Structures are given as C-alpha cells and as structure tokens.
C-alpha positions in Angstrom: 195.6 59.5 183.3 196.6 62.4 181.2 195.2 61.0 178.0 192.2 60.3 179.7 191.2 63.8 180.9 192.0 64.9 177.5 189.4 62.6 176.0 187.0 63.5 178.5 187.0 67.1 177.6 186.8 66.6 174.0 183.8 64.4 174.4 182.1 67.3 176.5 183.1 70.0 173.8 181.3 67.7 171.3 178.0 67.2 173.3 178.0 71.0 174.1 178.6 71.8 170.3 175.5 69.2 169.5 173.2 70.8 172.0 174.0 74.3 170.4 173.1 73.1 167.1 169.8 72.2 168.4 168.7 75.4 169.5 166.1 77.4 167.4 167.9 79.7 164.9 168.6 82.9 165.9 168.5 81.9 169.4 171.8 82.9 171.6 173.0 80.7 174.3 174.0 82.5 177.5 176.8 81.2 179.7 175.0 78.1 180.9 174.2 76.9 177.9 170.6 77.7 177.9 168.7 79.6 175.2 168.0 83.6 175.3 164.9 85.0 176.1 162.3 85.3 172.8 162.5 89.0 171.7 159.4 91.2 171.9 157.8 91.5 168.6 157.7 94.8 167.4 154.3 96.7 168.2 151.6 96.4 165.6 151.1 99.6 163.3 148.3 101.5 163.4 145.4 101.5 160.8 142.6 103.8 160.3 139.7 103.4 158.2 140.4 100.9 155.3 144.4 101.1 156.0 145.1 104.6 156.2 148.4 105.2 158.5 150.6 107.5 160.0 152.7 110.0 157.7 150.6 109.4 154.6 150.5 112.0 152.0 147.0 113.5 150.9 146.8 111.9 147.9 147.5 108.7 149.4 144.6 109.1 152.0 142.6 110.2 149.0 143.2 106.9 147.3 142.3 104.8 150.5 139.2 106.8 152.0 135.9 106.1 149.8 134.4 109.4 150.4 134.8 112.7 148.7 137.3 114.4 150.7 137.2 118.6 150.3 140.7 120.6 151.4 141.8 123.8 153.1 144.8 124.9 154.2 146.0 126.4 157.5 149.6 127.9 157.1 152.0 124.6 157.0 148.7 122.1 157.8 146.5 120.8 155.2 142.8 119.6 156.5 141.1 117.0 154.5 137.3 116.4 155.5 134.1 115.1 154.0 131.2 117.3 153.7 128.5 114.9 155.3 129.3 112.9 158.4 130.5 109.6 158.5 129.5 106.5 160.6 131.6 105.8 163.7 130.5 103.1 166.0 126.5 103.5 166.0 126.7 107.2 165.5 127.5 110.0 163.0 130.4 112.4 163.3 132.7 114.9 161.2 135.9 113.4 160.0 138.9 115.7 159.8 142.3 114.4 158.5 145.4 116.9 159.6 148.5 117.1 157.6 151.6 118.6 158.5 154.1 119.3 155.5 151.8 116.6 153.5 152.3 113.9 156.1 149.1 112.2 158.2 149.8 113.7 162.0 146.2 113.7 163.7 143.0 112.4 162.9 139.5 113.7 164.5 135.8 112.5 165.1 133.9 115.9 166.0 130.1 114.8 167.3 129.3 118.7 167.7 126.4 119.3 169.8 124.2 116.2 168.5 125.4 113.3 170.8 124.0 112.8 174.5 125.7 111.9 177.7 124.9 108.3 177.1 126.5 108.2 173.5 129.7 109.7 174.9 129.9 107.0 177.9 129.1 104.4 175.2 131.7 105.4 173.0 134.2 105.2 175.8 133.4 101.9 176.6 134.0 101.1 172.5 137.3 102.6 173.1 138.0 100.6 176.0 137.1 97.4 174.3 139.8 98.1 171.5 142.5 99.9 173.3 142.2 98.8 177.0 141.0 100.7 179.8 141.5 104.4 179.6 143.5 107.0 181.8 142.6 110.8 182.2 145.4 112.8 180.8 146.0 116.6 181.7 144.1 119.0 179.6 147.4 120.7 178.3 148.2 117.4 176.3 145.2 118.2 174.3 145.8 121.8 174.1 149.2 121.5 172.8 148.2 119.2 170.0 145.6 121.3 169.0 147.3 124.5 169.2 149.5 123.5 166.2 146.4 124.3 164.1 143.9 126.2 165.8 146.0 128.4 168.3 143.9 129.6 171.3 141.0 127.9 170.3 141.1 125.3 172.5 141.2 126.1 176.2 142.3 123.7 178.9 139.1 124.7 181.5 136.9 123.9 178.6 138.1 120.4 178.1 136.2 117.9 180.4 135.4 114.5 180.8 138.9 113.6 179.4 140.0 109.9 178.8 143.2 108.9 176.7 144.5 105.5 175.5 147.5 104.4 174.0 147.8 101.7 170.8 150.4 99.0 170.6 152.7 101.8 168.2 152.6 104.5 170.8 149.6 106.3 169.0 147.4 108.3 171.3 143.9 108.5 171.4 141.5 111.1 172.9 138.2 111.6 173.9 137.0 114.7 175.4 134.3 117.5 175.7 135.4 120.8 174.5 132.4 122.8 175.1 128.8 122.0 176.4 127.3 119.1 174.5 130.1 119.0 172.0 132.9 116.2 172.1 135.8 114.8 170.1 137.6 111.7 169.5 141.3 112.7 168.5 143.8 110.4 167.4 147.8 111.4 167.2 150.7 110.4 165.4 153.0 108.7 167.9 156.4 109.8 165.8 155.1 113.2 167.3 156.0 112.3 170.9 157.1 115.6 172.0 153.8 117.3 171.6 152.0 114.6 173.7 153.3 115.5 177.1 151.8 118.6 179.2 154.8 120.7 177.7 156.4 121.0 174.4 159.7 119.7 175.2 161.7 119.8 171.8 165.2 120.3 172.2 165.6 119.9 175.9 
C-alpha cells in the first residue's frame, strides 16, 4: 500500500512539472499552478514633431526640427524658436522649445491674439481626440511651471478656460487663455513631477 502511494505522488509531481513547462516563457505560476497575470506594458514615450523627445539637448532638437531655430538665454534656461509661425492642426502658432541646463523640459504653441473662440474649442476637441477627455487643472499648476522661465509674468486670475491632458508616459498637456484673445498649448516633461501640482513639493 505504501509503495502504491509513493508511486502516485511521483506521478502527480511529474504531471505538474509537465504542465509548468507548458507555461509561456516568463509566466510565474502561483500556488494553484495557474500562470500569473501578464505584466502591464511600459507606457509609450511621448514624441513631438518628427521624433523630438524630453531631455534632448538643443543640438539634438535642432537636428530633428526642419525649421531654423533662433536662441535666447534666460539664466539656466535656453529658448529655441523659429522666426515664423508653424502649422498646428489647421492653424498657425509660434513654437517655443524650453530647455533647462540643456535638457528639453517644456514646449509651447502660442496663438497670440490671432485665434477665435471657435478655433480654441476646435483645438480642445482635437486634443481630446488624441489624449482622451480633458480635465480642468488649477491655475497654480500652470503658473508654477511658467514661473521658472518667466517669473511673475503669468497671473492665476488671468489663466482662464483651462484644460489639461495626461499622455501615456505622464507628459502633461495644457490649453488655456493667458490674456484676452491670446491662448497657449503647453507640453510639460513628466520627469519634473514636482512642478506639476498646485504647490512646489520638492524635498517635502
């Protein structure tokens, strides 16, 4: 009887070993012999105009941007911009690349006072179609971002009709009016998460 029980246990071990060998490579069985859930794939990286990515240097951006870019320095920030407006959806806007210590941190389309309210709403719908339904961010979130480059230029009470989206990798996209008839689409690097809240929380 004991010998029969031993043989049965060996047979069961062999069967369970064969079943485990049939699991997909990398799948880890749990205590019941079932494969673990498939890991969530890493979020897709954010690409801008022709393959430009966050933290690229000025020279890397110049190499990918077909338009000639001018440069100005603002302390530890560098700004690259073309002299002429660029195509955005079915409109024209001023394009600005913003670098901190030669790493791309923010990108801005500035529509100045040329766009209408209907144009603004059209672009909101276009951004919704790419990044999903928008949310309304706090004005302080945008002010904190822009204060790094243009201190005190943007006022919370002036930033109206605010919308925000979050891309798969955490990139934040904002659309807002900053004065009568003038509005912006702003893209912010997800690596600088401490800048994205209503308060600066670095070190807290």
